[in-house]
C-alpha positions as CSV (number, residue, x, y, z in Angstrom):
1,M,3.0,-8.3,-16.2
2,L,3.4,-4.6,-17.1
3,R,4.9,-3.9,-20.5
4,I,7.7,-1.4,-20.2
5,T,9.3,0.6,-23.0
6,V,12.9,1.3,-22.1
7,F,14.0,3.0,-25.3
8,A,11.8,5.1,-27.6
9,P,12.2,7.4,-30.6
10,K,13.6,10.8,-30.1
11,N,10.3,12.4,-31.1
12,L,8.5,10.5,-28.3
13,F,7.1,13.7,-26.9
14,F,5.7,15.0,-30.1
15,K,3.6,12.3,-31.6
16,G,1.0,9.7,-30.8
17,R,-1.3,9.4,-27.8
18,F,1.1,11.2,-25.5
19,S,1.0,14.6,-27.3
20,L,-2.7,14.3,-27.7
21,G,-3.1,13.5,-24.0
22,I,-1.0,16.5,-23.0
23,I,-3.1,18.8,-25.2
24,C,-6.4,17.4,-23.9
25,L,-5.2,17.6,-20.3
26,L,-4.0,21.2,-20.6
27,F,-7.3,22.2,-22.1
28,L,-9.2,20.3,-19.3
29,S,-6.9,21.9,-16.7
30,F,-7.9,25.4,-18.0
31,L,-11.6,24.5,-18.0
32,S,-11.4,23.0,-14.5
33,I,-9.7,26.1,-13.1
34,V,-12.3,28.4,-14.7
35,F,-15.1,26.2,-13.5
36,S,-13.8,26.2,-10.0
37,I,-13.3,30.0,-9.9
38,T,-17.0,30.6,-10.6
39,L,-18.3,28.4,-7.8
40,G,-18.6,29.3,-4.2
41,P,-21.0,30.7,-1.6
42,Y,-20.4,34.2,-2.9
43,D,-21.8,34.5,-6.4
44,I,-19.3,35.8,-9.0
45,S,-20.4,35.6,-12.6
46,N,-18.2,34.6,-15.6
47,R,-18.3,38.1,-16.9
48,E,-17.1,39.5,-13.6
49,I,-14.2,37.0,-13.5
50,L,-13.3,37.9,-17.1
51,N,-13.3,41.6,-16.1
52,Y,-11.0,40.7,-13.2
53,F,-8.4,39.2,-15.5
54,L,-8.8,42.0,-17.9
55,D,-7.9,44.4,-15.1
56,L,-4.8,42.3,-14.4
57,L,-3.8,42.8,-18.0
58,G,-4.2,46.6,-17.7
59,F,-7.7,47.0,-19.1
60,D,-9.8,49.2,-16.9
61,S,-13.1,47.5,-15.9
62,Q,-15.7,48.9,-13.5
63,S,-18.0,45.9,-13.3
64,I,-16.2,44.0,-10.5
65,T,-16.3,45.2,-6.9
66,I,-13.5,45.4,-4.3
67,T,-15.2,42.6,-2.4
68,Q,-15.2,40.3,-5.4
69,V,-11.5,41.1,-6.1
70,A,-10.7,40.3,-2.4
71,I,-12.5,36.9,-2.6
72,L,-10.8,35.9,-5.8
73,E,-7.3,37.0,-4.7
74,T,-7.3,35.9,-1.1
75,V,-9.5,32.8,-1.1
76,R,-10.4,31.2,-4.4
77,L,-7.3,31.6,-6.5
78,P,-4.7,30.4,-3.9
79,R,-7.0,27.5,-3.0
80,I,-7.5,26.4,-6.6
81,L,-3.8,26.6,-7.4
82,M,-2.9,24.7,-4.2
83,A,-5.3,21.9,-5.0
84,F,-4.1,21.8,-8.6
85,V,-0.4,21.5,-7.7
86,I,-0.9,19.2,-4.7
87,G,-3.1,16.9,-6.8
88,G,-0.4,16.7,-9.5
89,G,2.3,16.1,-6.9
90,L,0.5,13.3,-5.2
91,S,-0.1,11.6,-8.5
92,V,3.6,11.8,-9.4
93,S,4.6,10.4,-6.0
94,G,2.2,7.5,-6.7
95,V,3.8,6.8,-10.0
96,I,7.2,6.8,-8.3
97,M,6.2,4.5,-5.5
98,Q,4.4,2.1,-7.9
99,G,7.5,2.0,-10.1
100,V,10.0,1.5,-7.3
101,F,7.9,-1.2,-5.6
102,R,6.9,-2.7,-9.0
103,N,3.3,-2.9,-7.9
104,N,0.4,-0.7,-9.0
105,L,-1.2,-1.0,-5.6
106,A,1.5,1.0,-3.9
107,D,0.8,4.6,-2.9
108,P,2.7,7.6,-1.4
109,G,1.7,6.5,2.2
110,I,3.1,3.0,1.9
111,I,6.4,3.8,3.7
112,G,4.8,5.8,6.6
113,I,5.4,9.3,5.3
114,S,1.8,10.4,5.7
115,A,1.5,8.9,9.1
116,G,4.6,10.8,10.3
117,G,3.3,14.1,9.0
118,A,0.0,13.5,10.7
119,T,1.7,12.8,14.0
120,G,3.8,15.9,13.7
121,A,0.9,18.1,13.0
122,V,-1.3,16.7,15.7
123,L,1.6,17.1,18.2
124,A,1.9,20.8,17.3
125,I,-1.8,21.3,17.9
126,F,-1.8,19.3,21.2
127,T,1.1,21.2,22.7
128,G,-0.4,24.5,21.8
129,M,2.5,25.6,19.7
130,A,0.2,25.9,16.6
131,V,-1.1,29.2,17.9
132,L,2.4,30.8,17.8
133,S,2.6,30.9,14.0
134,V,0.8,29.7,10.9
135,W,4.0,27.9,10.0
136,I,4.2,25.7,13.1
137,V,1.8,22.9,11.9
138,P,3.4,22.6,8.4
139,I,6.9,22.6,10.0
140,F,6.0,19.9,12.5
141,A,4.2,17.9,9.8
142,F,7.2,18.1,7.4
143,V,9.7,17.2,10.2
144,G,7.4,14.3,11.3
145,S,7.3,12.9,7.7
146,F,11.1,12.9,7.4
147,I,11.7,11.4,10.8
148,S,9.4,8.6,9.8
149,L,11.2,8.2,6.5
150,L,14.6,8.2,8.3
151,F,13.4,5.4,10.6
152,V,12.1,3.3,7.7
153,F,15.3,3.8,5.7
154,T,17.5,2.9,8.7
155,I,15.6,-0.3,9.3
156,S,15.6,-1.3,5.7
157,T,19.3,-0.8,5.3
158,L,20.5,-2.8,8.3
159,S,21.8,-5.4,5.9
160,G,24.0,-2.9,4.2
161,R,21.7,-2.2,1.2
162,I,18.0,-1.3,0.8
163,S,15.7,-4.3,0.7
164,V,12.4,-3.5,-0.9
165,P,10.3,-6.0,1.0
166,T,11.9,-4.8,4.3
167,L,11.3,-1.2,3.3
168,I,7.6,-1.9,2.7
169,L,7.1,-3.9,5.9
170,S,9.0,-1.4,8.0
171,G,7.0,1.4,6.5
172,I,3.7,-0.4,7.4
173,A,5.0,-1.1,10.9
174,I,6.2,2.5,11.5
175,G,3.0,3.9,10.0
176,A,0.8,1.8,12.3
177,F,2.9,2.8,15.3
178,L,2.6,6.5,14.4
179,N,-1.1,6.2,13.7
180,S,-1.5,4.8,17.2
181,I,0.4,7.7,18.7
182,T,-1.8,10.2,16.7
183,S,-5.0,8.5,17.9
184,A,-3.7,8.5,21.5
185,I,-2.9,12.2,21.3
186,I,-6.4,13.0,20.0
187,I,-8.1,10.8,22.7
188,F,-6.1,12.2,25.6
189,S,-6.4,15.8,24.5
190,G,-8.7,17.5,27.1
191,D,-9.4,20.5,24.8
192,I,-12.5,19.9,22.6
193,E,-11.4,22.7,20.3
194,S,-8.0,21.1,19.9
195,Q,-9.5,17.8,19.1
196,R,-11.7,19.4,16.5
197,Q,-8.7,21.0,14.9
198,M,-6.8,17.7,14.8
199,I,-9.6,15.8,13.2
200,F,-10.2,18.7,10.8
201,W,-6.6,18.7,9.8
202,L,-6.4,14.9,9.4
203,A,-9.3,15.0,7.0
204,G,-7.3,17.1,4.5
205,G,-8.3,20.4,3.0
206,F,-7.3,23.6,1.2
207,D,-9.1,26.2,3.3
208,S,-5.9,27.6,4.7
209,A,-4.2,28.0,1.3
210,R,-2.6,31.4,0.8
211,W,-0.1,32.9,-1.6
212,I,2.7,32.7,0.9
213,S,2.2,29.0,1.2
214,L,2.2,28.6,-2.6
215,K,5.6,30.2,-2.8
216,I,7.0,27.2,-0.8
217,V,4.7,24.4,-2.1
218,V,5.0,25.0,-5.8
219,P,8.8,24.8,-6.1
220,M,8.9,21.9,-3.6
221,I,6.6,19.9,-5.8
222,L,7.6,21.1,-9.3
223,I,11.3,20.6,-8.8
224,P,11.1,16.9,-7.7
225,T,8.5,16.3,-10.4
226,T,10.9,17.7,-13.0
227,L,13.7,15.5,-11.7
228,A,11.4,12.5,-11.7
229,I,10.7,13.1,-15.4
230,I,14.5,13.5,-16.1
231,F,15.2,10.2,-14.4
232,S,12.1,8.4,-15.6
233,R,14.1,6.1,-17.8
234,D,15.9,4.8,-14.7
235,L,12.5,4.2,-13.1
236,N,11.5,2.2,-16.1
237,L,14.6,0.0,-15.6
238,L,14.0,-0.4,-11.9
239,M,10.6,-1.9,-12.8
240,L,12.4,-4.6,-14.7
241,G,14.2,-5.8,-11.6
242,E,17.5,-5.2,-9.8
243,D,19.5,-7.7,-12.0
244,Q,18.2,-6.4,-15.2
245,G,18.7,-2.8,-14.1
246,N,22.3,-3.4,-13.3
247,S,22.9,-5.2,-16.6
248,L,21.4,-2.3,-18.5
249,G,23.8,0.2,-16.9
250,I,22.1,2.0,-14.1
251,R,23.1,2.2,-10.4
252,V,20.1,0.5,-9.0
253,Q,20.6,1.6,-5.3
254,F,21.3,5.2,-6.3
255,S,18.3,5.4,-8.7
256,R,16.0,3.7,-6.2
257,N,17.1,6.0,-3.3
258,L,16.8,9.1,-5.5
259,M,13.3,8.2,-6.6
260,L,12.2,7.4,-3.1
261,I,13.5,10.7,-1.9
262,L,11.8,12.6,-4.7
263,G,8.5,10.9,-3.9
264,S,8.9,11.4,-0.2
265,V,9.6,15.2,-0.6
266,I,6.5,15.6,-2.6
267,T,4.3,13.7,-0.2
268,S,5.8,15.4,2.9
269,I,5.2,18.9,1.6
270,S,1.7,17.9,0.5
271,V,0.8,16.5,3.9
272,A,2.5,19.4,5.7
273,Y,0.2,22.1,4.0
274,T,-3.0,20.2,3.3
275,G,-3.3,17.3,5.7
276,V,-3.8,13.7,4.7
277,I,-5.5,13.3,1.3
278,A,-5.8,9.7,0.4
279,F,-6.1,7.7,-2.8
280,V,-5.0,10.4,-5.3
281,G,-1.6,8.8,-5.7
282,L,-3.2,5.3,-6.0
283,I,-6.0,5.7,-8.5
284,I,-4.8,8.4,-10.9
285,P,-1.5,6.7,-12.0
286,H,-3.4,3.4,-12.5
287,M,-6.1,5.0,-14.6
288,V,-3.5,6.9,-16.8
289,R,-1.5,3.7,-17.1
290,L,-4.5,1.9,-18.6
291,V,-4.7,4.5,-21.3
292,I,-1.1,5.4,-22.1
293,G,0.9,2.4,-20.9
294,A,3.6,1.9,-18.3
295,D,6.4,4.1,-19.8
296,N,7.1,6.5,-16.9
297,R,8.5,9.1,-19.3
298,K,4.9,9.6,-20.5
299,L,3.2,8.4,-17.3
300,I,4.6,11.0,-15.0
301,P,3.6,14.2,-16.8
302,L,0.2,12.8,-17.8
303,S,-0.4,11.7,-14.2
304,F,0.5,15.1,-12.9
305,F,-2.1,16.9,-14.9
306,S,-4.7,14.1,-14.4
307,G,-4.2,14.2,-10.6
308,A,-4.3,18.0,-10.6
309,I,-7.7,18.0,-12.4
310,F,-9.0,15.2,-10.2
311,L,-8.1,16.9,-6.9
312,L,-9.2,20.3,-8.0
313,L,-12.7,19.0,-9.0
314,S,-12.8,17.0,-5.8
315,D,-12.1,20.2,-3.8
316,T,-14.7,22.1,-5.8
317,L,-17.3,19.4,-5.0
318,A,-16.3,19.6,-1.3
319,R,-16.9,23.4,-1.4
320,I,-20.3,23.4,-3.0
321,I,-22.0,20.1,-2.0
322,I,-23.4,21.6,1.3
323,S,-22.7,25.3,0.5
324,P,-22.2,27.7,2.3
325,A,-20.6,25.1,4.6
326,E,-18.1,22.7,3.2
327,I,-16.8,19.2,3.7
328,R,-13.1,18.2,3.8
329,V,-11.6,17.2,0.5
330,G,-10.0,14.1,2.1
331,L,-13.4,12.7,2.7
332,V,-14.3,13.2,-1.0
333,T,-11.2,11.5,-2.3
334,S,-11.6,8.6,0.1
335,F,-15.3,8.2,-0.9
336,L,-14.3,8.0,-4.5
337,G,-11.0,6.2,-4.1
338,A,-12.0,3.4,-1.7
339,P,-14.2,1.5,-4.1
340,F,-11.6,1.8,-6.8
341,F,-8.9,0.4,-4.5
342,I,-11.2,-2.6,-3.7
343,Y,-11.5,-3.1,-7.5
344,L,-7.7,-3.0,-7.9
345,L,-7.3,-5.3,-4.9
346,V,-9.6,-7.9,-6.4
347,S,-8.3,-7.7,-9.9
348,N,-4.6,-7.7,-8.9
349,R,-4.5,-10.3,-6.1
350,K,-1.3,-11.9,-7.4
351,N,0.6,-8.6,-7.6
352,F,-0.6,-7.6,-4.2
353,Y,0.6,-10.7,-2.5
354,S,3.9,-10.4,-4.3
355,L,4.7,-7.3,-2.1
């Protein structure tokens, strides 16, 4: 049984392991970003990167070439920032789903959001509409995610109120149905190049990250994350159960719906722009919870930075492991996350079956 702190001192955010954790994670975030910038098939030294940032601050430096500036500005920096923000967002979504479903084996894909996004993106590629604009695939993926969410919510509210077990089971069913549609589209696509694009997208990656994409992704993740922190006390109370939450003064249905929407928005925008990246929302919240406890007021911000660092380093590994080629980051996270999930499954059998 998770121990949940509902009330805490006013100086919660300024003392103890939480503040130490934030300081450490901010420092590690900085180191991870610097480390990732220096690595790639085109060699750029630490000194040249330093000179690049000095140029941005107004100091004239002659030791970095136009080519190096172009690589940093158009390829590496957008990709690094996208991986950082998406990793943090998926971790926050994982915290929300685990809190709402009161089970640390839940993840952002449990209610079919990722499956809906995958179907939408694959459909855009299959119909040839993806060539019309770089925005088509993300739009189709985002719409697919929310159509899936709408179906799941509709089914789970047939009795007049959301039933968590029905929500989970309907999410699994809708997800399986959409995955079958995705597989059918790939199989029946007669274009080998389209099939390659579909499979490439489904494996998840940040190679298409650009500044214009970040302008949409960053607020669509940071705003729901901020709201999740603001309403994190309600999430704590939801973890106590519906009766206890009502007795402690929260509107359980409203709080649960709000949290599900926030988690769904984060997951949908992540899937729309980077494809399906598994296990980040599962393993990171659980690891942070082991260190800091189950209080979501601390767990959400710490999970954000932990997930951001994890996904950034995973993408860096994907870029350099077979350089100058690269593998998809979704393969890296699955390779790292699958064994951890098996460990959780074995060590939490009772909680799993309680779903």
